N, CA, C and O atoms as a MOPAC input file, in Angstrom:
PM7 MOZYME 1SCF
protein

 N     43.32200 1   -29.17900 1   -95.22300 1
 C     44.52000 1   -28.62000 1   -94.67800 1
 C     44.37400 1   -27.10900 1   -94.48000 1
 O     43.87100 1   -26.40900 1   -95.35900 1
 N     44.80500 1   -26.62300 1   -93.34800 1
 C     44.68200 1   -25.21000 1   -93.01900 1
 C     45.94300 1   -24.49300 1   -93.47900 1
 O     47.05800 1   -24.98600 1   -93.31100 1
 N     45.74100 1   -23.34200 1   -94.05100 1
 C     46.89500 1   -22.60300 1   -94.56500 1
 C     47.72000 1   -21.99600 1   -93.44200 1
 O     47.25600 1   -21.87300 1   -92.30900 1
 N     48.93900 1   -21.62000 1   -93.76900 1
 C     49.83900 1   -20.99000 1   -92.79400 1
 C     49.24500 1   -19.65300 1   -92.34600 1
 O     49.39500 1   -19.25500 1   -91.19100 1
 N     48.57900 1   -18.97000 1   -93.26000 1
 C     47.95100 1   -17.69100 1   -92.91400 1
 C     46.93600 1   -17.87400 1   -91.79400 1
 O     46.94000 1   -17.10900 1   -90.82900 1
 N     46.08600 1   -18.85400 1   -91.90200 1
 C     45.05400 1   -19.09100 1   -90.89900 1
 C     45.64400 1   -19.58400 1   -89.59300 1
 O     45.06600 1   -19.35300 1   -88.53000 1
 N     46.78000 1   -20.25900 1   -89.64900 1
 C     47.37700 1   -20.80300 1   -88.42800 1
 C     48.20400 1   -19.78300 1   -87.66600 1
 O     48.15500 1   -19.75300 1   -86.43700 1
 N     48.96600 1   -18.94200 1   -88.36800 1
 C     49.92600 1   -18.07700 1   -87.67600 1
 C     49.63200 1   -16.59300 1   -87.82900 1
 O     49.66100 1   -15.85400 1   -86.84500 1
 N     49.36000 1   -16.16600 1   -89.00100 1
 C     49.23200 1   -14.73300 1   -89.25700 1
 C     47.91500 1   -14.18600 1   -88.71300 1
 O     47.91100 1   -13.12800 1   -88.08200 1
 N     46.83400 1   -14.85400 1   -88.93200 1
 C     45.52200 1   -14.36300 1   -88.49100 1
 C     45.43700 1   -14.20200 1   -86.97300 1
 O     44.97400 1   -13.15400 1   -86.52400 1
 N     45.85000 1   -15.16700 1   -86.15900 1
 C     45.80600 1   -14.95400 1   -84.70700 1
 C     46.69600 1   -13.80500 1   -84.24700 1
 O     46.32300 1   -13.06100 1   -83.34000 1
 N     47.86300 1   -13.65200 1   -84.86000 1
 C     48.74900 1   -12.54000 1   -84.49700 1
 C     48.14200 1   -11.19800 1   -84.89200 1
 O     48.27600 1   -10.21500 1   -84.16200 1
 N     47.48500 1   -11.15500 1   -86.03000 1
 C     46.83300 1    -9.91800 1   -86.46600 1
 C     45.69100 1    -9.54300 1   -85.52300 1
 O     45.53900 1    -8.37400 1   -85.16900 1
 N     44.90200 1   -10.51100 1   -85.12200 1
 C     43.80400 1   -10.25500 1   -84.17800 1
 C     44.35400 1    -9.77900 1   -82.84300 1
 O     43.80500 1    -8.85400 1   -82.24400 1
 N     45.42200 1   -10.39200 1   -82.36900 1
 C     46.04900 1    -9.98500 1   -81.11200 1
 C     46.59900 1    -8.56900 1   -81.19900 1
 O     46.45800 1    -7.78900 1   -80.25700 1
 N     47.21900 1    -8.23200 1   -82.31300 1
 C     47.77300 1    -6.88200 1   -82.48800 1
 C     46.66300 1    -5.83700 1   -82.51100 1
 O     46.78800 1    -4.78800 1   -81.88000 1
 N     45.59600 1    -6.11100 1   -83.22200 1
 C     44.46900 1    -5.16800 1   -83.28100 1
 C     43.84500 1    -5.00600 1   -81.90300 1
 O     43.51800 1    -3.88900 1   -81.50300 1
 N     43.67500 1    -6.09100 1   -81.17800 1
 C     43.08200 1    -6.01800 1   -79.83400 1
 C     43.99300 1    -5.26700 1   -78.87800 1
 O     43.51500 1    -4.49500 1   -78.04800 1
 N     45.29500 1    -5.48000 1   -78.98400 1
 C     46.25000 1    -4.81100 1   -78.09900 1
 C     46.21300 1    -3.30200 1   -78.29300 1
 O     46.39000 1    -2.55500 1   -77.33000 1
 N     45.99100 1    -2.85100 1   -79.49100 1
 C     45.95500 1    -1.41500 1   -79.77500 1
 C     44.56900 1    -0.83500 1   -79.52100 1
 O     44.45200 1     0.24500 1   -78.94200 1
 N     43.53100 1    -1.52300 1   -79.93800 1
 C     42.19400 1    -0.92600 1   -79.90700 1
 C     41.53400 1    -0.94500 1   -78.53200 1
 O     40.80100 1    -0.01300 1   -78.20400 1
 N     41.76500 1    -1.96000 1   -77.72700 1
 C     41.09100 1    -2.03700 1   -76.42200 1
 C     41.49700 1    -0.88500 1   -75.50800 1
 O     40.61000 1    -0.22000 1   -74.97300 1
 N     42.79500 1    -0.60600 1   -75.29600 1
 C     43.13500 1     0.55900 1   -74.45700 1
 C     42.64400 1     1.87500 1   -75.05800 1
 O     42.21700 1     2.77300 1   -74.33300 1
 N     42.70700 1     1.98400 1   -76.38200 1
 C     42.23300 1     3.20400 1   -77.02700 1
 C     40.74500 1     3.41600 1   -76.75700 1
 O     40.32800 1     4.53200 1   -76.44700 1
 N     39.95100 1     2.37000 1   -76.87000 1
 C     38.50900 1     2.49200 1   -76.62900 1
 C     38.21000 1     2.78800 1   -75.16300 1
 O     37.28100 1     3.53700 1   -74.85900 1
 N     38.98500 1     2.20900 1   -74.25800 1
 C     38.74000 1     2.43200 1   -72.83200 1
 C     39.07300 1     3.86100 1   -72.42600 1
 O     38.38300 1     4.43700 1   -71.58500 1
 N     40.11300 1     4.43900 1   -73.00500 1
 C     40.55100 1     5.77200 1   -72.61100 1
 C     39.95400 1     6.87700 1   -73.46700 1
 O     40.18400 1     8.05400 1   -73.18900 1
 N     39.21100 1     6.54100 1   -74.47700 1
 C     38.58100 1     7.56300 1   -75.30900 1
 C     37.46800 1     8.24900 1   -74.51700 1
 O     36.99700 1     7.70100 1   -73.52100 1
 N     37.04300 1     9.43600 1   -74.94400 1
 C     35.97700 1    10.14900 1   -74.21400 1
 C     34.67500 1     9.36600 1   -74.09400 1
 O     33.87200 1     9.63800 1   -73.20200 1
 N     34.45900 1     8.41300 1   -74.96700 1
 C     33.23400 1     7.61000 1   -74.87300 1
 C     33.46100 1     6.31200 1   -74.11600 1
 O     32.57300 1     5.46000 1   -74.07500 1
 N     34.63000 1     6.14600 1   -73.51800 1
 C     34.94600 1     4.92200 1   -72.78900 1
 C     34.75000 1     5.07600 1   -71.29400 1
 O     33.65800 1     5.40700 1   -70.83400 1
 N     35.81200 1     4.83400 1   -70.53600 1
 C     35.73900 1     4.87100 1   -69.06900 1
 C     35.34900 1     6.23300 1   -68.50200 1
 O     34.55400 1     6.27700 1   -67.56200 1
 N     35.87100 1     7.35800 1   -69.02800 1
 C     35.42200 1     8.64700 1   -68.47600 1
 C     33.91200 1     8.84600 1   -68.60400 1
 O     33.26800 1     9.35500 1   -67.68700 1
 N     33.36300 1     8.45000 1   -69.72300 1
 C     31.90800 1     8.56400 1   -69.92000 1
 C     31.16300 1     7.66800 1   -68.93400 1
 O     30.13400 1     8.06000 1   -68.38500 1
 N     31.68700 1     6.46700 1   -68.71400 1
 C     31.07100 1     5.55100 1   -67.75600 1
 C     31.07600 1     6.14900 1   -66.35600 1
 O     30.07400 1     6.06600 1   -65.64500 1
 N     32.18600 1     6.74800 1   -65.95300 1
 C     32.27800 1     7.38000 1   -64.63000 1
 C     31.27400 1     8.52500 1   -64.50100 1
 O     30.62000 1     8.66700 1   -63.46800 1
 N     31.15400 1     9.33700 1   -65.54700 1
 C     30.19400 1    10.44400 1   -65.51500 1
 C     28.76200 1     9.93000 1   -65.39900 1
 O     27.95500 1    10.49100 1   -64.65800 1
 N     28.45500 1     8.87600 1   -66.12000 1
 C     27.10600 1     8.31300 1   -66.05100 1
 C     26.81700 1     7.71300 1   -64.67600 1
 O     25.69900 1     7.82900 1   -64.17200 1
 N     27.81500 1     7.07500 1   -64.06900 1
 C     27.62500 1     6.52500 1   -62.72400 1
 C     27.36900 1     7.64200 1   -61.71500 1
 O     26.51100 1     7.50000 1   -60.84400 1
 N     28.10100 1     8.74800 1   -61.82200 1
 C     27.90400 1     9.88500 1   -60.91800 1
 C     26.52300 1    10.50800 1   -61.13300 1
 O     25.84600 1    10.87200 1   -60.17200 1
 N     26.11700 1    10.62600 1   -62.37700 1
 C     24.79300 1    11.17400 1   -62.68000 1
 C     23.69400 1    10.28300 1   -62.10600 1
 O     22.69700 1    10.78300 1   -61.58400 1
 N     23.87000 1     8.98600 1   -62.20100 1
 C     22.87600 1     8.06300 1   -61.64500 1
 C     22.82800 1     8.16400 1   -60.12400 1
 O     21.74900 1     8.11600 1   -59.53400 1
 N     23.99200 1     8.30400 1   -59.48400 1
 C     24.03400 1     8.43500 1   -58.02800 1
 C     23.27500 1     9.68900 1   -57.58700 1
 O     22.50000 1     9.64800 1   -56.63200 1
 N     23.50300 1    10.80500 1   -58.29100 1
 C     22.78800 1    12.04600 1   -57.95400 1
 C     21.28300 1    11.89500 1   -58.17700 1
 O     20.48600 1    12.37800 1   -57.37200 1
 N     20.89300 1    11.23100 1   -59.25800 1
 C     19.46900 1    11.01500 1   -59.53100 1
 C     18.83700 1    10.13700 1   -58.45500 1
 O     17.70900 1    10.39500 1   -58.03400 1
 N     19.54600 1     9.10700 1   -58.00800 1
 C     19.02700 1     8.24400 1   -56.93700 1
 C     18.85000 1     9.02000 1   -55.63900 1
 O     17.87100 1     8.81800 1   -54.92100 1
 N     19.80200 1     9.91600 1   -55.33300 1
 C     19.67800 1    10.73900 1   -54.12700 1
 C     18.47400 1    11.66300 1   -54.21800 1
 O     17.74400 1    11.83400 1   -53.24200 1
 N     18.26500 1    12.26300 1   -55.39400 1
 C     17.11800 1    13.15600 1   -55.55600 1
 C     15.80300 1    12.38400 1   -55.47600 1
 O     14.82900 1    12.87800 1   -54.90700 1
 N     15.76900 1    11.19200 1   -56.03300 1
 C     14.56800 1    10.35500 1   -55.94200 1
 C     14.26000 1    10.03700 1   -54.48900 1
 O     13.10100 1    10.07000 1   -54.07600 1
 N     15.28500 1     9.73200 1   -53.71700 1
 C     15.09200 1     9.43300 1   -52.29400 1
 C     14.57100 1    10.66000 1   -51.54800 1
 O     13.65400 1    10.56100 1   -50.73400 1
 N     15.17200 1    11.82200 1   -51.83900 1
 C     14.74400 1    13.05900 1   -51.18500 1
 C     13.29500 1    13.38300 1   -51.54700 1
 O     12.50300 1    13.75300 1   -50.68000 1
 N     12.95300 1    13.24500 1   -52.80900 1
 C     11.58500 1    13.53400 1   -53.23800 1
 C     10.59200 1    12.52400 1   -52.66300 1
 O      9.45300 1    12.88200 1   -52.36300 1
 N     11.00800 1    11.28000 1   -52.51000 1
 C     10.14100 1    10.28200 1   -51.88300 1
 C      9.82000 1    10.64400 1   -50.44900 1
 O      8.68300 1    10.48900 1   -50.00200 1
 N     10.82900 1    11.13200 1   -49.71800 1
 C     10.60000 1    11.57200 1   -48.33700 1
 C      9.65700 1    12.76500 1   -48.30400 1
 O      8.76700 1    12.84500 1   -47.45600 1
 N      9.86200 1    13.69400 1   -49.23700 1
 C      9.00700 1    14.87800 1   -49.29500 1
 C      7.56400 1    14.48200 1   -49.62000 1
 O      6.62900 1    15.03900 1   -49.04500 1
 N      7.37800 1    13.54800 1   -50.51500 1
 C      6.02900 1    13.07300 1   -50.85500 1
 C      5.37000 1    12.43800 1   -49.64100 1
 O      4.18500 1    12.66000 1   -49.39300 1
 N      6.12200 1    11.65000 1   -48.88200 1
 C      5.57800 1    11.03600 1   -47.66700 1
 C      5.13000 1    12.07400 1   -46.66000 1
 O      4.07300 1    11.93100 1   -46.04600 1
 N      5.93400 1    13.12700 1   -46.48300 1
 C      5.56700 1    14.19000 1   -45.54700 1
 C      4.31500 1    14.92500 1   -46.02000 1
 O      3.44600 1    15.25300 1   -45.21100 1
 N      4.21900 1    15.18400 1   -47.31600 1
 C      3.03800 1    15.87400 1   -47.84200 1
 C      1.78200 1    15.00700 1   -47.72900 1
 O      0.69800 1    15.52000 1   -47.45100 1
 N      1.92200 1    13.72100 1   -47.94000 1
 C      0.76200 1    12.82800 1   -47.78000 1
 C      0.29300 1    12.79700 1   -46.32800 1
 O     -0.90900 1    12.77200 1   -46.06100 1
 N      1.23600 1    12.80000 1   -45.39700 1
 C      0.86800 1    12.82700 1   -43.98000 1
 C      0.15400 1    14.13000 1   -43.64700 1
 O     -0.81400 1    14.13500 1   -42.88600 1
 N      0.62800 1    15.23700 1   -44.21700 1
 C     -0.01400 1    16.53200 1   -43.97000 1
 C     -1.43100 1    16.53800 1   -44.54300 1
 O     -2.35000 1    17.04300 1   -43.89900 1
 N     -1.61800 1    15.99400 1   -45.72200 1
 C     -2.95800 1    15.91900 1   -46.32300 1
 C     -3.87600 1    15.08400 1   -45.44700 1
 O     -5.03300 1    15.44700 1   -45.23800 1
 N     -3.37500 1    13.98200 1   -44.93900 1
 C     -4.17600 1    13.12200 1   -44.07200 1
 C     -4.58900 1    13.86000 1   -42.80400 1
 O     -5.73500 1    13.75400 1   -42.36600 1
 N     -3.65300 1    14.61200 1   -42.21200 1
 C     -3.98800 1    15.38100 1   -41.00200 1
 C     -5.02900 1    16.45400 1   -41.31100 1
 O     -5.96200 1    16.65500 1   -40.53400 1
 N     -4.87600 1    17.13300 1   -42.42600 1
 C     -5.81900 1    18.20400 1   -42.77300 1
 C     -7.21100 1    17.62900 1   -43.03100 1
 O     -8.21100 1    18.26000 1   -42.69000 1
 N     -7.28400 1    16.44900 1   -43.62500 1
 C     -8.58800 1    15.83300 1   -43.88600 1
 C     -9.29200 1    15.40600 1   -42.60700 1
 O    -10.52200 1    15.38800 1   -42.56200 1
 N     -8.54100 1    15.06300 1   -41.56900 1
 C     -9.16700 1    14.48500 1   -40.38300 1
 C     -9.16400 1    15.39200 1   -39.15800 1
 O     -9.90900 1    15.13100 1   -38.21400 1
 N     -8.35700 1    16.44200 1   -39.13900 1
 C     -8.20500 1    17.25400 1   -37.93100 1
 C     -8.54800 1    18.71400 1   -38.23300 1
 O     -7.82300 1    19.36800 1   -38.98300 1
 N     -9.64400 1    19.23800 1   -37.66100 1
 C    -10.01200 1    20.63900 1   -37.89700 1
 C     -8.93400 1    21.61700 1   -37.42400 1
 O     -8.75200 1    22.67400 1   -38.02900 1
 N     -8.23000 1    21.28000 1   -36.36500 1
 C     -7.15900 1    22.16200 1   -35.88700 1
 C     -6.03800 1    22.25000 1   -36.91800 1
 O     -5.42200 1    23.30400 1   -37.07800 1
 N     -5.77400 1    21.16100 1   -37.60900 1
 C     -4.74200 1    21.17200 1   -38.65000 1
 C     -5.16700 1    22.04000 1   -39.82600 1
 O     -4.33400 1    22.70400 1   -40.44200 1
 N     -6.46000 1    22.03700 1   -40.14000 1
 C     -6.97000 1    22.90100 1   -41.20800 1
 C     -6.76700 1    24.35800 1   -40.82800 1
 O     -6.30400 1    25.15800 1   -41.64100 1
 N     -7.11100 1    24.70200 1   -39.59400 1
 C     -6.94400 1    26.08300 1   -39.13700 1
 C     -5.47100 1    26.47700 1   -39.14000 1
 O     -5.12100 1    27.58000 1   -39.55900 1
 N     -4.61900 1    25.58600 1   -38.67700 1
 C     -3.18700 1    25.87100 1   -38.62600 1
 C     -2.63300 1    26.10400 1   -40.04000 1
 O     -1.83600 1    27.01600 1   -40.25900 1
 N     -3.06100 1    25.27500 1   -40.98700 1
 C     -2.60500 1    25.43700 1   -42.37000 1
 C     -3.11900 1    26.74500 1   -42.95900 1
 O     -2.38800 1    27.43100 1   -43.67400 1
 N     -4.37300 1    27.09700 1   -42.66600 1
 C     -4.93700 1    28.34500 1   -43.17500 1
 C     -4.19400 1    29.55100 1   -42.61500 1
 O     -3.96000 1    30.52500 1   -43.33100 1
 N     -3.82500 1    29.49200 1   -41.35300 1
 C     -3.09900 1    30.60400 1   -40.73800 1
 C     -1.65800 1    30.68800 1   -41.25300 1
 O     -1.18900 1    31.76100 1   -41.63100 1
 N     -0.96700 1    29.55000 1   -41.26300 1
 C      0.45700 1    29.55000 1   -41.60900 1
 C      0.70700 1    29.76200 1   -43.10200 1
 O      1.57900 1    30.54100 1   -43.48400 1
 N     -0.05100 1    29.07400 1   -43.93300 1
 C      0.24100 1    29.09400 1   -45.36100 1
 C     -0.53400 1    30.16500 1   -46.12200 1
 O     -0.04900 1    30.67900 1   -47.13000 1
 N     -1.72400 1    30.50400 1   -45.65600 1
 C     -2.54100 1    31.48100 1   -46.37200 1
 C     -2.63300 1    32.82200 1   -45.66200 1
 O     -3.10700 1    33.79600 1   -46.24700 1
 N     -2.18900 1    32.89100 1   -44.41600 1
 C     -2.22500 1    34.14600 1   -43.67000 1
 C     -3.62600 1    34.56900 1   -43.26300 1
 O     -3.87000 1    35.76000 1   -43.07100 1
 N     -4.55200 1    33.63100 1   -43.12600 1
 C     -5.92700 1    33.95700 1   -42.76200 1
 C     -6.06200 1    34.14700 1   -41.25300 1
 O     -5.30900 1    33.57100 1   -40.46700 1
 N     -7.04100 1    34.96900 1   -40.86800 1
 C     -7.35300 1    35.18600 1   -39.45000 1
 C     -8.86400 1    35.10600 1   -39.28800 1
 O     -9.61600 1    35.22100 1   -40.25600 1
 N     -9.29300 1    34.90600 1   -38.04600 1
 C    -10.73000 1    34.89200 1   -37.76400 1
 C    -11.27100 1    36.31400 1   -37.81800 1
 O    -10.52500 1    37.28400 1   -37.68300 1
 N    -12.57900 1    36.41900 1   -38.01600 1
 C    -13.18700 1    37.75100 1   -38.10700 1
 C    -13.14500 1    38.47800 1   -36.77100 1
 O    -13.20000 1    39.70700 1   -36.73400 1
 N    -13.05100 1    37.74100 1   -35.68500 1
 C    -13.03500 1    38.37400 1   -34.36100 1
 C    -11.62700 1    38.74200 1   -33.91200 1
 O    -11.46600 1    39.33600 1   -32.84600 1
 N    -10.62000 1    38.41200 1   -34.68200 1
 C     -9.24300 1    38.70100 1   -34.29600 1
 C     -8.78200 1    40.03000 1   -34.88400 1
 O     -9.23000 1    40.45100 1   -35.95000 1
 N     -7.88400 1    40.66800 1   -34.16400 1
 C     -7.29400 1    41.92400 1   -34.62100 1
 C     -5.84500 1    41.63800 1   -35.00700 1
 O     -5.11000 1    40.98900 1   -34.26200 1
 N     -5.44700 1    42.12400 1   -36.17000 1
 C     -4.08900 1    41.89900 1   -36.65900 1
 C     -3.29600 1    43.18400 1   -36.49100 1
 O     -3.72000 1    44.24900 1   -36.94000 1
 N     -2.14800 1    43.07900 1   -35.84700 1
 C     -1.24300 1    44.21200 1   -35.68800 1
 C     -0.07400 1    44.02200 1   -36.64400 1
 O      0.54500 1    42.95800 1   -36.67900 1
 N      0.22100 1    45.06000 1   -37.41700 1
 C      1.37200 1    45.01400 1   -38.31500 1
 C      2.36500 1    46.06500 1   -37.85700 1
 O      2.01900 1    47.23400 1   -37.69000 1
 N      3.58600 1    45.64200 1   -37.65800 1
 C      4.63600 1    46.54000 1   -37.19400 1
 C      5.62900 1    46.76400 1   -38.32200 1
 O      6.04000 1    45.82400 1   -39.00200 1
 N      6.00500 1    48.01400 1   -38.50900 1
 C      7.03400 1    48.29700 1   -39.51500 1
 C      8.39900 1    48.23200 1   -38.84500 1
 O      8.54300 1    48.53800 1   -37.66100 1
 N      9.36600 1    47.84000 1   -39.60100 1
 C     10.70600 1    47.68300 1   -39.02300 1
 C     11.49100 1    48.95300 1   -39.07000 1
 O     12.63800 1    48.98700 1   -38.62300 1

């Protein structure tokens, strides 16, 4: 035989605790606000991963061009390193 406590009081006590604790846990700083912040942080990280993936693809294409095209090597040396041929004259103008 089940006692009156187990039949009536215990379910009501569990319901009362759940009614109070569930909203409290959801609205606490470690509940829904924290979840929203983590979702936003993940979205920003995914965007940065996508941007960096595109940048890596562009750099790999540039490496491939430099390995196979002498004109690309010269262009990179001029643009990125500021190199000139020995037969060229460089003019520098002051502003």
